[in-house]
All heavy atoms as an XYZ file, in Angstrom:
793
protein
N     -20.478     21.388     -6.526
C     -19.184     20.787     -6.803
C     -18.624     20.207     -5.505
O     -18.638     20.862     -4.470
C     -18.264     21.856     -7.391
C     -16.917     21.338     -7.771
S     -17.017     20.317     -9.232
C     -15.899     21.113    -10.294
N     -18.117     19.003     -5.573
C     -17.527     18.362     -4.405
C     -16.118     18.880     -4.165
O     -15.390     19.189     -5.106
C     -17.489     16.854     -4.593
C     -18.840     16.146     -4.653
C     -18.649     14.684     -4.976
C     -19.589     16.301     -3.338
N     -15.756     18.944     -2.909
C     -14.422     19.409     -2.515
C     -13.353     18.456     -3.046
O     -13.515     17.237     -2.994
C     -14.352     19.488     -0.989
C     -13.098     20.156     -0.516
O     -12.057     19.470     -0.445
O     -13.149     21.373     -0.237
N     -12.248     19.001     -3.536
C     -11.145     18.204     -4.102
C     -10.527     17.248     -3.086
O      -9.932     16.240     -3.458
C     -10.066     19.124     -4.680
C     -10.435     19.722     -6.015
C     -10.700     18.665     -7.087
O      -9.885     17.743     -7.274
O     -11.755     18.770     -7.745
N     -10.673     17.546     -1.803
C     -10.105     16.665     -0.771
C     -10.786     15.301     -0.731
O     -10.286     14.375     -0.098
C     -10.190     17.330      0.605
O     -11.549     17.439      1.020
N     -11.906     15.173     -1.419
C     -12.618     13.893     -1.460
C     -12.067     12.937     -2.509
O     -12.490     11.787     -2.584
C     -14.110     14.135     -1.737
C     -14.843     15.000     -0.714
C     -16.266     15.250     -1.167
C     -14.812     14.355      0.663
N     -11.111     13.418     -3.295
C     -10.586     12.636     -4.405
C      -9.107     12.340     -4.207
O      -8.393     13.063     -3.519
C     -10.800     13.386     -5.722
C     -12.253     13.678     -5.993
C     -12.808     14.882     -5.592
C     -13.054     12.731     -6.597
C     -14.159     15.146     -5.822
C     -14.398     12.989     -6.830
C     -14.947     14.200     -6.434
N      -8.658     11.276     -4.845
C      -7.249     10.887     -4.803
C      -6.424     12.006     -5.442
O      -6.766     12.488     -6.519
C      -7.041      9.555     -5.567
C      -5.569      9.209     -5.674
C      -7.816      8.436     -4.895
N      -5.343     12.384     -4.765
C      -4.467     13.404     -5.332
C      -3.324     12.734     -6.091
O      -3.050     11.550     -5.907
C      -3.907     14.309     -4.231
O      -2.813     13.700     -3.589
N      -2.642     13.497     -6.901
C      -1.494     12.995     -7.654
C      -0.206     13.122     -6.841
O       0.856     12.688     -7.290
C      -1.366     13.759     -8.961
N      -0.312     13.676     -5.637
C       0.869     13.894     -4.796
C       1.545     12.575     -4.423
O       0.878     11.577     -4.140
C       0.447     14.615     -3.515
C       1.573     14.890     -2.559
C       1.116     15.563     -1.269
O      -0.074     15.905     -1.149
O       1.955     15.725     -0.385
N       2.872     12.596     -4.426
C       3.658     11.455     -3.951
C       4.053     11.779     -2.514
O       4.607     12.839     -2.237
C       4.921     11.233     -4.818
C       4.541     11.000     -6.286
C       5.755     10.072     -4.270
C       3.676      9.798     -6.557
N       3.745     10.870     -1.606
C       4.005     11.077     -0.189
C       5.283     10.342      0.218
O       5.383      9.132      0.017
C       2.842     10.540      0.654
C       1.532     11.180      0.330
N       1.063     12.284      0.999
C       0.593     10.884     -0.606
C      -0.116     12.633      0.509
N      -0.419     11.791     -0.474
N       6.222     11.079      0.778
C       7.453     10.472      1.290
C       7.251     10.176      2.771
O       6.820     11.034      3.530
C       8.630     11.433      1.094
C       9.948     10.840      1.583
C      11.113     11.790      1.360
O      11.607     11.860      0.222
O      11.493     12.452      2.341
N       7.569      8.950      3.155
C       7.430      8.546      4.558
C       8.669      7.776      4.978
O       9.218      7.011      4.206
C       6.207      7.648      4.742
C       4.910      8.335      4.379
C       3.716      7.720      5.023
C       3.627      7.779      6.498
N       3.671      9.034      7.187
N       9.069      7.996      6.213
C      10.126      7.170      6.785
C       9.458      5.950      7.400
O       8.558      6.080      8.225
C      10.909      7.936      7.854
C      11.956      8.836      7.280
C      12.973      9.281      8.326
O      12.776      9.044      9.539
O      13.973      9.874      7.909
N       9.905      4.784      6.973
C       9.318      3.533      7.437
C      10.439      2.679      8.003
O      11.436      2.413      7.323
C       8.602      2.783      6.289
C       8.003      1.480      6.781
C       7.543      3.673      5.649
N      10.279      2.261      9.263
C      11.278      1.386      9.868
C      11.001     -0.044      9.418
O       9.903     -0.571      9.614
C      11.243      1.472     11.392
C      12.376      0.709     12.038
C      12.492      0.940     13.537
O      12.057      1.997     14.008
O      13.004      0.045     14.210
N      12.016     -0.634      8.804
C      11.873     -1.990      8.281
C      12.602     -2.979      9.181
O      13.183     -2.605     10.198
C      12.367     -2.051      6.836
C      11.593     -1.134      5.879
C      12.172     -1.209      4.477
C      10.115     -1.487      5.854
N      12.570     -4.236      8.815
C      13.078     -5.295      9.684
C      14.578     -5.235      9.925
O      15.082     -5.901     10.827
C      12.689     -6.672      9.144
O      13.176     -6.832      7.834
N      15.309     -4.412      9.144
C      16.737     -4.265      9.404
C      16.995     -3.267     10.525
O      18.136     -2.981     10.869
C      17.486     -3.849      8.128
C      17.019     -2.519      7.555
O      16.141     -1.860      8.165
O      17.521     -2.141      6.480
N      15.910     -2.708     11.100
C      16.020     -1.767     12.201
C      16.297     -0.342     11.752
O      16.389      0.564     12.570
N      16.431     -0.126     10.453
C      16.716      1.201      9.915
C      15.446      1.824      9.356
O      14.540      1.122      8.906
C      17.766      1.120      8.809
C      19.104      0.604      9.268
C      20.053      0.497      8.094
C      21.364     -0.148      8.538
N      22.223     -0.440      7.395
N      15.421      3.163      9.379
C      14.318      3.886      8.759
C      14.675      4.140      7.300
O      15.769      4.601      6.993
C      14.056      5.195      9.484
C      13.460      4.967     10.861
C      13.035      6.251     11.498
C      12.391      5.937     12.830
N      11.890      7.130     13.491
N      13.751      3.805      6.436
C      13.944      3.965      5.003
C      12.944      4.989      4.483
O      11.775      4.965      4.876
C      13.706      2.631      4.280
C      14.671      1.566      4.666
N      15.746      1.239      3.883
C      14.727      0.755      5.757
C      16.433      0.268      4.477
N      15.831     -0.042      5.614
N      13.392      5.878      3.595
C      12.483      6.812      2.952
C      11.809      6.083      1.800
O      12.473      5.658      0.858
C      13.233      8.043      2.444
C      13.619      8.986      3.533
C      14.225     10.250      2.971
C      14.656     11.141      4.131
N      15.268     12.378      3.668
N      10.507      5.908      1.932
C       9.723      5.257      0.891
C       8.693      6.253      0.373
O       8.348      7.219      1.055
C       9.027      4.008      1.439
C       9.943      2.913      1.986
C       9.116      1.752      2.536
C      10.905      2.424      0.917
N       8.210      6.000     -0.813
C       7.278      6.905     -1.467
C       5.981      6.166     -1.789
O       6.017      5.019     -2.247
C       7.913      7.486     -2.732
C       9.146      8.260     -2.419
N      10.382      7.669     -2.290
C       9.325      9.573     -2.164
C      11.275      8.596     -1.982
N      10.653      9.760     -1.904
N       4.881      6.869     -1.555
C       3.565      6.256     -1.720
C       2.638      7.198     -2.465
O       2.713      8.411     -2.308
C       2.943      5.958     -0.352
C       3.754      5.014      0.485
C       4.738      5.493      1.338
C       3.540      3.653      0.410
C       5.499      4.629      2.103
C       4.297      2.779      1.180
C       5.277      3.268      2.024
N       1.759      6.610     -3.252
C       0.692      7.407     -3.844
C      -0.614      6.986     -3.190
O      -0.727      5.878     -2.642
C       0.644      7.278     -5.357
C       0.239      5.928     -5.884
C       0.174      5.969     -7.402
C      -0.502      4.710     -7.910
N      -0.732      4.742     -9.332
N      -1.562      7.894     -3.226
C      -2.867      7.603     -2.648
C      -3.610      6.591     -3.520
O      -3.373      6.503     -4.723
C      -3.679      8.898     -2.535
C      -3.073      9.874     -1.561
C      -3.815     11.192     -1.498
O      -4.952     11.292     -2.005
O      -3.237     12.139     -0.930
N      -4.491      5.847     -2.881
C      -5.249      4.812     -3.579
C      -6.724      5.187     -3.631
O      -7.247      5.840     -2.733
C      -5.080      3.471     -2.868
C      -3.645      2.957     -2.782
C      -3.567      1.729     -1.916
C      -3.105      2.673     -4.174
N      -7.384      4.722     -4.657
C      -8.816      5.005     -4.812
C      -9.651      4.047     -3.965
O      -9.180      3.000     -3.508
C      -9.220      4.854     -6.278
O      -9.192      3.488     -6.649
N     -10.904      4.419     -3.791
C     -11.847      3.564     -3.075
C     -11.993      2.213     -3.772
O     -12.150      1.181     -3.115
C     -13.207      4.253     -2.964
N     -11.913      2.204     -5.094
C     -12.015      0.952     -5.859
C     -10.904     -0.009     -5.445
O     -11.146     -1.204     -5.242
C     -11.936      1.224     -7.380
C     -13.129      2.053     -7.837
C     -11.810     -0.058     -8.175
C     -14.437      1.330     -7.869
N      -9.674      0.518     -5.321
C      -8.546     -0.345     -4.939
C      -8.732     -0.899     -3.528
O      -8.445     -2.071     -3.279
C      -7.235      0.431     -5.066
C      -6.874      0.667     -6.518
C      -5.821      1.732     -6.720
O      -5.979      2.846     -6.190
O      -4.844      1.429     -7.427
N      -9.250     -0.083     -2.617
C      -9.509     -0.577     -1.263
C     -10.668     -1.566     -1.250
O     -10.650     -2.537     -0.490
C      -9.758      0.577     -0.290
C      -8.493      1.102      0.304
C      -7.902      2.246     -0.196
C      -7.858      0.439      1.348
C      -6.722      2.730      0.336
C      -6.676      0.907      1.880
C      -6.103      2.058      1.376
N     -11.668     -1.351     -2.092
C     -12.775     -2.308     -2.161
C     -12.303     -3.649     -2.698
O     -12.729     -4.706     -2.207
C     -13.926     -1.755     -3.012
C     -14.721     -0.720     -2.266
O     -14.723     -0.674     -1.034
N     -15.401      0.142     -2.998
N     -11.419     -3.630     -3.702
C     -10.844     -4.887     -4.206
C     -10.110     -5.620     -3.083
O     -10.211     -6.841     -2.949
C      -9.892     -4.620     -5.359
C     -10.561     -4.333     -6.655
C      -9.540     -4.263     -7.791
N     -10.153     -3.690     -8.956
C      -9.766     -2.587     -9.547
N      -8.717     -1.915     -9.123
N     -10.399     -2.123    -10.604
N      -9.338     -4.853     -2.309
C      -8.619     -5.438     -1.172
C      -9.609     -6.062     -0.183
O      -9.427     -7.198      0.256
C      -7.762     -4.370     -0.475
C      -7.310     -4.767      0.894
C      -6.361     -5.759      1.066
C      -7.849     -4.163      2.014
C      -5.946     -6.143      2.334
C      -7.431     -4.538      3.283
C      -6.482     -5.522      3.439
N     -10.639     -5.337      0.167
C     -11.628     -5.821      1.139
C     -12.291     -7.103      0.642
O     -12.455     -8.059      1.410
C     -12.669     -4.728      1.388
C     -13.586     -5.008      2.546
C     -14.507     -3.834      2.862
N     -13.732     -2.683      3.309
C     -13.701     -1.499      2.696
N     -14.388     -1.303      1.592
N     -12.985     -0.519      3.172
N     -12.636     -7.144     -0.630
C     -13.263     -8.343     -1.207
C     -12.287     -9.518     -1.153
O     -12.654    -10.620     -0.729
C     -13.739     -8.070     -2.650
C     -14.930     -7.115     -2.630
C     -14.072     -9.371     -3.372
C     -15.271     -6.508     -3.979
N     -11.041     -9.292     -1.559
C     -10.037    -10.361     -1.528
C      -9.753    -10.824     -0.110
O      -9.580    -12.020      0.143
C      -8.731     -9.888     -2.173
O      -8.909     -9.664     -3.539
N      -9.694     -9.883      0.833
C      -9.394    -10.223      2.227
C     -10.505    -11.038      2.870
O     -10.275    -11.719      3.873
C      -9.135     -8.949      3.032
N     -11.698    -10.998      2.293
C     -12.831    -11.757      2.825
C     -13.202    -12.951      1.958
O     -14.240    -13.563      2.167
C     -14.047    -10.825      2.981
C     -13.838     -9.835      4.096
O     -13.507    -10.203      5.212
N     -13.985     -8.557      3.784
N     -12.339    -13.287      1.022
C     -12.606    -14.392      0.092
C     -12.576    -15.724      0.837
O     -11.898    -15.880      1.850
C     -11.548    -14.385     -1.019
C     -11.970    -15.127     -2.231
N     -11.924    -16.492     -2.320
C     -12.462    -14.679     -3.415
C     -12.365    -16.866     -3.503
N     -12.687    -15.781     -4.191
N     -13.311    -16.700      0.320
C     -13.333    -18.044      0.917
C     -12.013    -18.781      0.724
O     -11.664    -19.639      1.529
C     -14.458    -18.891      0.292
C     -15.837    -18.405      0.692
O     -15.957    -17.716      1.717
O     -16.802    -18.715     -0.036
N     -11.294    -18.443     -0.315
C     -10.041    -19.118     -0.637
C      -8.894    -18.562      0.216
O      -8.626    -17.357      0.194
C      -9.750    -18.911     -2.129
C      -8.512    -19.640     -2.592
O      -7.402    -19.186     -2.245
O      -8.656    -20.647     -3.311
N      -8.216    -19.440      0.946
C      -7.119    -19.024      1.824
C      -6.006    -18.306      1.074
O      -5.436    -17.339      1.571
C      -6.506    -20.240      2.548
C      -7.438    -20.838      3.577
O      -8.421    -20.186      3.971
O      -7.173    -21.987      4.007
N      -5.674    -18.777     -0.114
C      -4.596    -18.173     -0.900
C      -4.944    -16.749     -1.318
O      -4.095    -15.859     -1.291
C      -4.275    -19.030     -2.130
C      -3.587    -20.339     -1.803
C      -2.263    -20.167     -1.069
O      -1.451    -19.299     -1.469
O      -2.048    -20.865     -0.067
N      -6.193    -16.533     -1.711
C      -6.622    -15.186     -2.107
C      -6.607    -14.244     -0.904
O      -6.207    -13.087     -1.031
C      -7.997    -15.227     -2.752
C      -7.977    -15.879     -4.119
C      -9.287    -15.682     -4.825
C      -9.354    -16.503     -6.075
N      -8.809    -15.920     -7.237
N      -7.028    -14.737      0.253
C      -6.981    -13.909      1.475
C      -5.542    -13.578      1.837
O      -5.226    -12.435      2.183
C      -7.660    -14.619      2.643
C      -9.148    -14.463      2.675
C      -9.761    -14.842      4.013
N      -9.198    -16.004      4.649
C      -9.595    -17.259      4.447
N     -10.566    -17.521      3.590
N      -9.030    -18.265      5.083
N      -4.659    -14.569      1.744
C      -3.257    -14.364      2.112
C      -2.578    -13.347      1.210
O      -1.706    -12.595      1.652
C      -2.509    -15.696      2.073
N      -2.976    -13.300     -0.046
C      -2.339    -12.401     -1.026
C      -3.083    -11.084     -1.199
O      -2.659    -10.242     -1.996
C      -2.235    -13.118     -2.373
N      -4.129    -10.845     -0.451
C      -4.982     -9.667     -0.654
C      -4.232     -8.345     -0.549
O      -4.538     -7.388     -1.265
C      -6.141     -9.685      0.348
N      -3.254     -8.279      0.312
C      -2.517     -7.042      0.556
C      -1.560     -6.687     -0.591
O      -1.219     -5.516     -0.787
C      -1.742     -7.169      1.887
C      -1.244     -5.814      2.352
C      -0.607     -8.133      1.777
C      -0.616     -5.871      3.730
N      -1.131     -7.674     -1.352
C      -0.099     -7.460     -2.366
C      -0.464     -6.404     -3.419
O       0.352     -5.520     -3.699
C       0.280     -8.779     -3.025
C       0.835     -9.857     -2.080
C       1.132    -11.129     -2.853
C       2.056     -9.354     -1.342
N      -1.663     -6.447     -4.020
C      -1.984     -5.408     -5.007
C      -1.987     -3.991     -4.427
O      -1.644     -3.033     -5.119
C      -3.376     -5.803     -5.506
C      -3.457     -7.268     -5.268
C      -2.692     -7.492     -3.994
N      -2.346     -3.846     -3.151
C      -2.298     -2.520     -2.524
C      -0.863     -2.021     -2.437
O      -0.586     -0.849     -2.703
C      -2.907     -2.548     -1.122
C      -4.408     -2.529     -0.999
C      -4.817     -2.453      0.470
C      -5.035     -1.392     -1.767
N       0.043     -2.907     -2.048
C       1.457     -2.527     -1.947
C       1.983     -2.135     -3.330
O       2.624     -1.098     -3.482
C       2.282     -3.660     -1.322
C       1.917     -3.815      0.160
C       3.785     -3.405     -1.485
C       2.532     -5.012      0.850
N       1.685     -2.944     -4.331
C       2.154     -2.660     -5.690
C       1.575     -1.342     -6.207
O       2.273     -0.551     -6.840
C       1.807     -3.831     -6.639
C       2.101     -3.480     -8.081
C       2.577     -5.084     -6.223
N       0.313     -1.080     -5.924
C      -0.342      0.133     -6.420
C       0.137      1.391     -5.704
O       0.171      2.468     -6.305
C      -1.857     -0.004     -6.269
N       0.518      1.277     -4.450
C       0.844      2.473     -3.663
C       2.333      2.759     -3.556
O       2.738      3.921     -3.555
C       0.250      2.347     -2.256
O       0.433      3.540     -1.532
N       3.174      1.740     -3.440
C       4.612      1.938     -3.262
C       5.240      2.326     -4.602
O       5.195      1.550     -5.558
C       5.247      0.662     -2.711
C       6.712      0.711     -2.311
C       6.963      1.749     -1.223
C       7.173     -0.661     -1.847
N       5.800      3.535     -4.654
C       6.326      4.052     -5.908
C       7.716      4.655     -5.714
O       8.161      4.854     -4.588
C       5.380      5.129     -6.516
C       4.040      4.520     -6.905
C       5.185      6.299     -5.567
N       8.351      4.962     -6.812
C       9.617      5.696     -6.783
C       9.294      7.175     -6.555
O       8.128      7.582     -6.674
C      10.374      5.516     -8.112
O       9.572      6.086     -9.164
C      10.678      4.050     -8.400
N      10.294      8.002     -6.261
C      10.015      9.429     -6.051
C       9.318     10.109     -7.235
O       8.604     11.088     -7.050
C      11.400     10.035     -5.814
C      12.207      8.905     -5.258
C      11.703      7.678     -5.956
N       9.496      9.561     -8.434
C       8.835     10.167     -9.593
C       7.505      9.489     -9.939
O       6.914      9.763    -10.985
C       9.765     10.194    -10.804
C      10.230      8.825    -11.259
O       9.952      7.821    -10.564
O      10.869      8.739    -12.321
N       7.025      8.612     -9.046
C       5.695      8.031     -9.203
C       5.600      6.742     -9.982
O       4.514      6.217    -10.190
N       6.731      6.184    -10.372
C       6.709      4.908    -11.100
C       6.622      3.749    -10.089
O       7.073      3.877     -8.954
C       7.961      4.777    -11.955
C       7.996      5.783    -13.090
C       9.159      5.507    -14.017
C       9.032      6.348    -15.262
N       9.754      7.573    -15.243
N       6.065      2.612    -10.495
C       5.976      1.470     -9.576
C       7.355      1.097     -9.015
O       8.338      1.045     -9.749
C       5.418      0.344    -10.451
C       4.696      1.050    -11.552
C       5.480      2.309    -11.802
N       7.394      0.841     -7.715
C       8.662      0.521     -7.059
C       8.839     -0.974     -6.825
O       9.938     -1.417     -6.489
C       8.762      1.261     -5.717
N       7.767     -1.737     -7.004
C       7.839     -3.167     -6.716
C       6.825     -3.900     -7.592
O       5.765     -3.358     -7.904
C       7.584     -3.421     -5.204
C       7.952     -4.845     -4.794
C       6.161     -3.067     -4.805
C       8.010     -5.065     -3.276
N       7.187     -5.109     -7.974
C       6.265     -5.938     -8.751
C       5.448     -6.801     -7.800
O       5.806     -6.973     -6.622
C       7.026     -6.865     -9.713
O       7.816     -7.783     -8.934
C       7.904     -6.076    -10.677
N       4.393     -7.368     -8.322
C       3.563     -8.278     -7.527
C       4.390     -9.471     -7.060
O       4.291     -9.895     -5.898
C       2.362     -8.732     -8.357
C       1.262     -9.481     -7.626
C       0.630     -8.617     -6.555
C       0.199     -9.930     -8.618
N       5.223     -9.987     -7.941
C       6.048    -11.147     -7.604
C       7.029    -10.810     -6.481
O       7.246    -11.606     -5.572
C       6.811    -11.645     -8.842
C       5.931    -12.215     -9.930
C       5.190    -11.158    -10.757
O       5.605     -9.973    -10.780
O       4.171    -11.529    -11.377
N       7.635     -9.621     -6.553
C       8.594     -9.208     -5.519
C       7.870     -8.908     -4.213
O       8.368     -9.242     -3.131
C       9.385     -7.985     -6.012
C      10.676     -7.796     -5.298
C      11.647     -8.905     -5.610
C      12.997     -8.619     -5.003
N      13.881     -9.767     -5.031
N       6.707     -8.291     -4.286
C       5.929     -8.001     -3.079
C       5.574     -9.292     -2.343
O       5.571     -9.336     -1.113
C       4.664     -7.222     -3.431
N       5.313    -10.357     -3.099
C       4.977    -11.648     -2.494
C       6.156    -12.249     -1.740
O       5.979    -13.146     -0.922
C       4.491    -12.616     -3.569
N       7.362    -11.749     -1.991
C       8.556    -12.270     -1.318
C       8.950    -11.458     -0.083
O       9.929    -11.795      0.586
C       9.723    -12.309     -2.301
C       9.502    -13.257     -3.453
C      10.613    -13.177     -4.484
O      11.640    -12.535     -4.284
N      10.405    -13.829     -5.605
N       8.212    -10.384      0.197
C       8.530     -9.586      1.381
C       8.407    -10.424      2.648
O       7.525    -11.286      2.757
C       7.573     -8.385      1.496
C       7.817     -7.229      0.561
C       6.617     -6.283      0.585
C       9.090     -6.481      0.939
N       9.270    -10.138      3.603
C       9.156    -10.766      4.920
C       7.954    -10.145      5.637
O       7.537     -9.025      5.303
C      10.430    -10.525      5.723
C      11.632    -11.236      5.145
C      12.872    -10.927      5.972
C      14.086    -11.643      5.403
N      15.305    -11.340      6.177
N       7.389    -10.842      6.623
C       6.188    -10.329      7.291
C       6.357     -8.935      7.913
O       5.481     -8.081      7.748
C       5.903    -11.372      8.376
C       6.502    -12.632      7.842
C       7.724    -12.207      7.087
N       7.453     -8.693      8.601
C       7.610     -7.415      9.296
C       7.653     -6.224      8.339
O       6.917     -5.248      8.539
C       8.851     -7.445     10.190
C       8.938     -6.239     11.101
C      10.114     -6.321     12.051
O      10.546     -7.444     12.396
O      10.596     -5.253     12.454
N       8.474     -6.254      7.265
C       8.433     -5.110      6.355
C       7.097     -4.991      5.614
O       6.640     -3.887      5.346
C       9.595     -5.345      5.389
C      10.060     -6.723      5.613
C       9.574     -7.165      6.942
N       6.462     -6.112      5.322
C       5.156     -6.052      4.672
C       4.157     -5.309      5.557
O       3.425     -4.430      5.098
C       4.620     -7.450      4.353
C       3.256     -7.420      3.663
S       2.603     -9.056      3.326
C       3.572     -9.487      1.890
N       4.169     -5.619      6.838
C       3.251     -4.958      7.762
C       3.591     -3.480      7.914
O       2.693     -2.635      7.995
C       3.265     -5.667      9.111
C       2.608     -7.034      9.052
C       2.731     -7.814     10.349
O       3.214     -7.263     11.361
O       2.326     -8.984     10.349
N       4.881     -3.127      7.942
C       5.289     -1.727      8.070
C       4.878     -0.929      6.831
O       4.402      0.206      6.939
C       6.801     -1.639      8.291
N       5.050     -1.514      5.662
C       4.659     -0.847      4.422
C       3.139     -0.682      4.377
O       2.627      0.385      4.016
C       5.190     -1.616      3.193
C       6.722     -1.490      3.132
C       4.535     -1.127      1.905
C       7.392     -2.429      2.147
N       2.410     -1.712      4.768
C       0.949     -1.636      4.784
C       0.475     -0.557      5.750
O      -0.433      0.223      5.427
C       0.348     -2.998      5.146
C      -1.146     -3.032      5.109
C      -1.841     -2.735      3.944
C      -1.871     -3.371      6.234
C      -3.234     -2.772      3.906
C      -3.258     -3.420      6.206
C      -3.939     -3.115      5.040
N       1.106     -0.459      6.915
C       0.743      0.584      7.878
C       0.969      1.974      7.282
O       0.153      2.885      7.472
C       1.547      0.411      9.168
N       2.059      2.144      6.544
C       2.335      3.427      5.894
C       1.286      3.724      4.823
O       0.844      4.876      4.680
C       3.737      3.431      5.293
N       0.876      2.710      4.084
C      -0.167      2.891      3.070
C      -1.460      3.357      3.728
O      -2.114      4.291      3.255
C      -0.397      1.592      2.273
C       0.812      1.298      1.390
C      -1.683      1.670      1.439
C       0.813     -0.086      0.768
N      -1.818      2.739      4.834
C      -3.030      3.141      5.542
C      -2.909      4.569      6.058
O      -3.869      5.342      5.997
C      -3.324      2.175      6.690
C      -3.686      0.752      6.284
C      -3.887     -0.109      7.520
C      -4.926      0.734      5.406
N      -1.738      4.932      6.546
C      -1.512      6.287      7.046
C      -1.635      7.319      5.922
O      -2.280      8.357      6.083
C      -0.148      6.373      7.712
C       0.065      7.673      8.448
C       1.399      7.690      9.183
O       1.762      6.662      9.788
O       2.063      8.737      9.138
N      -1.011      7.031      4.790
C      -1.092      7.943      3.642
C      -2.537      8.121      3.195
O      -2.949      9.210      2.817
C      -0.217      7.409      2.474
C      -0.578      8.088      1.158
C       1.250      7.582      2.794
N      -3.305      7.049      3.288
C      -4.699      7.087      2.864
C      -5.661      7.359      4.013
O      -6.869      7.299      3.837
C      -5.057      5.779      2.158
C      -4.384      5.690      0.810
O      -4.894      6.242     -0.157
N      -3.235      5.046      0.740
N      -5.097      7.611      5.201
C      -5.883      7.941      6.396
C      -6.967      6.908      6.672
O      -8.095      7.247      7.014
C      -6.462      9.338      6.279
C      -5.392     10.400      6.240
C      -5.971     11.764      5.986
C      -4.963     12.854      5.952
N      -3.879     12.760      5.003
N      -6.576      5.632      6.517
C      -7.499      4.536      6.787
C      -7.171      3.968      8.161
O      -6.016      3.797      8.513
C      -7.367      3.414      5.750
C      -7.751      3.780      4.347
C      -9.187      3.626      4.059
C      -9.653      2.200      4.206
N     -11.074      2.049      4.240
N      -8.181      3.656      8.923
C      -7.999      3.018     10.219
C      -8.186      1.524     10.058
O      -9.061      1.070      9.318
C      -9.035      3.547     11.229
C      -9.057      5.040     11.367
C      -7.832      5.533     12.076
C      -7.962      7.020     12.321
N      -6.761      7.747     12.247
N      -7.347      0.738     10.744
C      -7.499     -0.720     10.664
C      -8.400     -1.212     11.757
O      -8.699     -0.538     12.696
C      -6.140     -1.428     10.772
O      -5.490     -0.996     11.963
C      -5.287     -1.150      9.558
């Protein structure tokens, strides 16, 4: 039997994330599966510039949640994020998932 630590947990992770307004915000994240990261990797390496530019959006939508685990942002709203908060949220997602960039 494989150790449970190898699998995505149902835990919601609360993190303080400093956004472009200079304030720290309590945001909530769920862990992502290898499939979701593989989709991101494929999109990030796509030949189409638009697909590469938008590759991060599904990760944000899949991981950023309310405290009770419901989606906190839509794909359309995620596409409207300013660069600095998008990068801060992505960094938090990587931290929650213990991924190195």
